[in-house]
C-alpha beads as a LAMMPS data file, in Angstrom:
LAMMPS data file: protein, C-alpha beads

180 atoms
179 bonds

1 atom types
1 bond types

-500.0 500.0 xlo xhi
-500.0 500.0 ylo yhi
-500.0 500.0 zlo zhi

Masses

1 110.0

Atoms # bond

1 1 1 -15.095 13.115 7.031
2 1 1 -13.932 10.071 5.194
3 1 1 -10.736 7.967 5.543
4 1 1 -8.468 7.899 2.535
5 1 1 -4.583 7.174 1.746
6 1 1 -2.073 7.227 -0.811
7 1 1 -0.581 4.108 -2.579
8 1 1 0.906 2.547 -5.334
9 1 1 -1.622 -0.494 -6.456
10 1 1 -0.053 -3.398 -7.881
11 1 1 -1.371 -4.746 -11.831
12 1 1 -4.521 -6.800 -11.711
13 1 1 -2.552 -9.540 -12.056
14 1 1 -0.147 -9.403 -9.001
15 1 1 -3.363 -8.246 -7.338
16 1 1 -4.547 -11.709 -8.199
17 1 1 -1.261 -13.765 -6.699
18 1 1 -1.402 -12.120 -3.472
19 1 1 -5.074 -12.157 -3.189
20 1 1 -4.530 -15.835 -2.738
21 1 1 -2.131 -15.876 0.412
22 1 1 -5.035 -13.405 1.619
23 1 1 -7.347 -16.277 1.176
24 1 1 -5.296 -18.616 2.570
25 1 1 -5.028 -16.487 5.897
26 1 1 -8.691 -16.185 5.647
27 1 1 -9.071 -19.648 5.762
28 1 1 -6.624 -20.943 8.541
29 1 1 -6.474 -17.859 10.942
30 1 1 -9.780 -16.268 9.849
31 1 1 -7.743 -12.889 8.463
32 1 1 -10.002 -10.479 7.327
33 1 1 -8.388 -6.970 7.247
34 1 1 -5.862 -7.579 4.198
35 1 1 -8.440 -8.823 2.203
36 1 1 -10.434 -4.851 2.865
37 1 1 -8.065 -3.562 0.085
38 1 1 -5.880 -4.258 -3.487
39 1 1 -2.820 -5.451 -3.100
40 1 1 -0.689 -2.082 -2.698
41 1 1 2.676 -0.322 -1.268
42 1 1 1.322 2.316 1.388
43 1 1 3.066 6.112 1.048
44 1 1 0.974 7.794 2.937
45 1 1 -0.668 5.816 5.472
46 1 1 -4.917 6.195 6.446
47 1 1 -6.020 9.941 7.231
48 1 1 -9.418 12.026 7.547
49 1 1 -10.276 14.719 4.889
50 1 1 -13.711 16.227 4.420
51 1 1 -14.584 14.682 0.958
52 1 1 -14.902 17.808 -0.893
53 1 1 -10.838 18.115 -0.898
54 1 1 -10.405 15.066 -2.753
55 1 1 -10.526 16.563 -6.285
56 1 1 -8.151 18.789 -5.358
57 1 1 -6.164 16.254 -3.812
58 1 1 -6.592 14.188 -6.979
59 1 1 -5.493 17.219 -8.991
60 1 1 -2.403 17.657 -6.798
61 1 1 -1.221 14.193 -7.268
62 1 1 -1.815 14.574 -10.932
63 1 1 0.697 17.055 -10.819
64 1 1 2.834 15.521 -8.822
65 1 1 2.342 11.896 -10.849
66 1 1 3.581 14.493 -14.124
67 1 1 7.552 14.928 -12.253
68 1 1 7.773 10.524 -11.886
69 1 1 8.743 8.427 -14.400
70 1 1 7.580 4.958 -14.433
71 1 1 10.223 2.848 -12.513
72 1 1 10.604 -0.862 -11.660
73 1 1 9.179 -2.820 -8.345
74 1 1 10.874 -5.862 -6.982
75 1 1 9.752 -7.998 -4.338
76 1 1 11.997 -11.009 -2.566
77 1 1 10.262 -13.288 -0.494
78 1 1 7.969 -12.730 2.466
79 1 1 8.803 -10.937 5.717
80 1 1 6.900 -10.009 8.788
81 1 1 6.580 -7.064 11.616
82 1 1 6.262 -9.469 14.402
83 1 1 4.076 -10.633 16.029
84 1 1 0.341 -9.497 14.011
85 1 1 1.792 -8.790 10.299
86 1 1 2.762 -11.257 7.357
87 1 1 4.193 -9.045 3.903
88 1 1 5.611 -9.479 0.887
89 1 1 9.078 -7.405 0.808
90 1 1 9.478 -5.571 -2.222
91 1 1 12.925 -3.439 -2.481
92 1 1 13.736 0.220 -1.410
93 1 1 14.694 1.680 -4.599
94 1 1 16.040 5.335 -5.078
95 1 1 13.228 6.013 -7.252
96 1 1 10.274 4.299 -4.464
97 1 1 12.071 6.177 -1.306
98 1 1 11.954 9.519 -3.326
99 1 1 8.050 8.728 -4.557
100 1 1 7.541 8.448 -0.934
101 1 1 9.323 11.744 0.082
102 1 1 7.374 13.302 -2.869
103 1 1 3.724 11.851 -1.449
104 1 1 4.917 13.098 2.284
105 1 1 5.604 16.532 1.091
106 1 1 2.170 17.091 -0.588
107 1 1 0.188 15.790 1.735
108 1 1 2.158 17.652 4.830
109 1 1 2.322 21.087 2.890
110 1 1 -1.265 20.991 2.676
111 1 1 -2.656 20.536 6.106
112 1 1 -6.411 20.558 4.943
113 1 1 -5.601 17.170 3.863
114 1 1 -5.161 16.160 6.877
115 1 1 -1.918 13.798 6.276
116 1 1 0.082 13.853 8.940
117 1 1 4.028 12.746 8.085
118 1 1 4.469 9.239 9.414
119 1 1 7.819 9.434 11.385
120 1 1 8.143 5.974 11.633
121 1 1 11.715 5.025 8.744
122 1 1 9.750 3.987 5.099
123 1 1 9.502 0.464 4.976
124 1 1 7.388 -0.583 2.202
125 1 1 5.519 -3.865 2.447
126 1 1 2.476 -5.761 0.896
127 1 1 0.236 -6.660 3.375
128 1 1 -0.963 -10.184 3.329
129 1 1 -2.492 -10.302 7.254
130 1 1 -2.511 -7.849 10.167
131 1 1 -4.593 -6.479 13.102
132 1 1 -6.607 -9.649 13.195
133 1 1 -3.631 -11.917 13.058
134 1 1 -3.721 -13.040 16.705
135 1 1 -0.233 -12.805 18.747
136 1 1 -0.726 -16.806 19.526
137 1 1 -1.127 -17.691 15.476
138 1 1 1.443 -15.996 14.221
139 1 1 4.309 -18.122 14.664
140 1 1 2.021 -20.974 12.655
141 1 1 1.323 -18.342 10.174
142 1 1 4.661 -17.051 10.073
143 1 1 6.238 -20.946 9.509
144 1 1 3.804 -21.432 6.465
145 1 1 4.993 -18.364 4.863
146 1 1 8.972 -17.434 5.744
147 1 1 10.461 -19.818 3.266
148 1 1 8.081 -19.207 0.544
149 1 1 9.541 -17.422 -2.410
150 1 1 7.453 -14.387 -4.192
151 1 1 9.926 -13.139 -6.843
152 1 1 7.735 -10.326 -8.898
153 1 1 9.046 -7.715 -10.604
154 1 1 6.317 -4.898 -12.593
155 1 1 7.022 -1.401 -13.673
156 1 1 4.977 1.652 -11.893
157 1 1 2.465 3.481 -13.808
158 1 1 1.288 5.755 -11.352
159 1 1 -0.120 6.510 -7.884
160 1 1 -3.404 5.772 -6.284
161 1 1 -5.617 7.646 -4.165
162 1 1 -7.800 4.950 -1.747
163 1 1 -11.047 5.891 -0.019
164 1 1 -12.615 3.834 2.710
165 1 1 -16.229 2.787 2.153
166 1 1 -17.450 1.879 5.720
167 1 1 -16.509 -1.434 4.920
168 1 1 -13.668 -1.482 2.057
169 1 1 -11.231 0.625 0.454
170 1 1 -11.617 1.699 -3.450
171 1 1 -9.107 3.334 -5.765
172 1 1 -11.028 6.630 -6.638
173 1 1 -8.421 8.040 -8.488
174 1 1 -4.741 7.025 -10.081
175 1 1 -2.366 9.530 -11.157
176 1 1 -0.440 8.399 -14.392
177 1 1 3.313 8.712 -14.297
178 1 1 5.002 10.667 -16.917
179 1 1 5.485 8.237 -19.817
180 1 1 8.758 9.121 -21.876

Bonds

1 1 1 2
2 1 2 3
3 1 3 4
4 1 4 5
5 1 5 6
6 1 6 7
7 1 7 8
8 1 8 9
9 1 9 10
10 1 10 11
11 1 11 12
12 1 12 13
13 1 13 14
14 1 14 15
15 1 15 16
16 1 16 17
17 1 17 18
18 1 18 19
19 1 19 20
20 1 20 21
21 1 21 22
22 1 22 23
23 1 23 24
24 1 24 25
25 1 25 26
26 1 26 27
27 1 27 28
28 1 28 29
29 1 29 30
30 1 30 31
31 1 31 32
32 1 32 33
33 1 33 34
34 1 34 35
35 1 35 36
36 1 36 37
37 1 37 38
38 1 38 39
39 1 39 40
40 1 40 41
41 1 41 42
42 1 42 43
43 1 43 44
44 1 44 45
45 1 45 46
46 1 46 47
47 1 47 48
48 1 48 49
49 1 49 50
50 1 50 51
51 1 51 52
52 1 52 53
53 1 53 54
54 1 54 55
55 1 55 56
56 1 56 57
57 1 57 58
58 1 58 59
59 1 59 60
60 1 60 61
61 1 61 62
62 1 62 63
63 1 63 64
64 1 64 65
65 1 65 66
66 1 66 67
67 1 67 68
68 1 68 69
69 1 69 70
70 1 70 71
71 1 71 72
72 1 72 73
73 1 73 74
74 1 74 75
75 1 75 76
76 1 76 77
77 1 77 78
78 1 78 79
79 1 79 80
80 1 80 81
81 1 81 82
82 1 82 83
83 1 83 84
84 1 84 85
85 1 85 86
86 1 86 87
87 1 87 88
88 1 88 89
89 1 89 90
90 1 90 91
91 1 91 92
92 1 92 93
93 1 93 94
94 1 94 95
95 1 95 96
96 1 96 97
97 1 97 98
98 1 98 99
99 1 99 100
100 1 100 101
101 1 101 102
102 1 102 103
103 1 103 104
104 1 104 105
105 1 105 106
106 1 106 107
107 1 107 108
108 1 108 109
109 1 109 110
110 1 110 111
111 1 111 112
112 1 112 113
113 1 113 114
114 1 114 115
115 1 115 116
116 1 116 117
117 1 117 118
118 1 118 119
119 1 119 120
120 1 120 121
121 1 121 122
122 1 122 123
123 1 123 124
124 1 124 125
125 1 125 126
126 1 126 127
127 1 127 128
128 1 128 129
129 1 129 130
130 1 130 131
131 1 131 132
132 1 132 133
133 1 133 134
134 1 134 135
135 1 135 136
136 1 136 137
137 1 137 138
138 1 138 139
139 1 139 140
140 1 140 141
141 1 141 142
142 1 142 143
143 1 143 144
144 1 144 145
145 1 145 146
146 1 146 147
147 1 147 148
148 1 148 149
149 1 149 150
150 1 150 151
151 1 151 152
152 1 152 153
153 1 153 154
154 1 154 155
155 1 155 156
156 1 156 157
157 1 157 158
158 1 158 159
159 1 159 160
160 1 160 161
161 1 161 162
162 1 162 163
163 1 163 164
164 1 164 165
165 1 165 166
166 1 166 167
167 1 167 168
168 1 168 169
169 1 169 170
170 1 170 171
171 1 171 172
172 1 172 173
173 1 173 174
174 1 174 175
175 1 175 176
176 1 176 177
177 1 177 178
178 1 178 179
179 1 179 180
């Protein structure tokens, strides 16, 4: 079994900007978890799946993507899930919410993928630091980010499947959205 998740991966130019914040967290607080994946918005949280199912899931994601037009995502600064996670806050638009529902419906209608619906409300975020940010360091780290600006916008191009390689997360497939 391998671990996978489904996400919107940010364009490389924005990934590089986000990476600067992740490196700051590593230098000041020893946070490494955020560095294990490219900047992304999780749609389907990590799940275990047999690797031989990967190509079938990729085909299903390709089919899903053909029903989605590219749409814009905008961010508005930083936010936190206290006391362990600091992230960049994207706007929850109707298009993003619809894509989340479609991704959830896809994986839960195929139990062989092993994904489960996240019962918490969808709260899109681009993680800077998470599990390895100590509760004791959270206030100091958050005081650095809470007034910082991060207002970026980009056009989504596709939905990606990421697989854990025992060390980091790799984008193994991106299904392109339907172009007009």
